[in-house]
N, C-alpha and C positions, 0 to 999 in steps of 0.2 A: 399512545406514548410508549408503551413497551416495544411496539414495532419499530418506532423511530430510534429508540435506544439500541435496538439490535442492529439496525441498519447502519448507524453511525460508525461503529467498530469495523463493519464490513468495508465501508467506503474508505475508512482510514487505512485499513490493512491493505486494500488494493493500491491506494495511493502510495503507501510505503513501499510495496513490492515494486511498483512502477519506478519509484525513485532509487531503489537499491539495485535494480537490474542494470540501468545505464552505468552506475558507479562500478559494478563488477566488470562490466564490459570494458570500460576505460582502464581498469586495473590490469585486465588481461592484455590489452594492447601495450 
């Protein structure tokens, strides 16, 4: 369970970064 708890924030962080990057690129354009 501890491993799953640690994996969840990592996946969420990666998903958040992926969502933020395109937004920043759109703002630059």
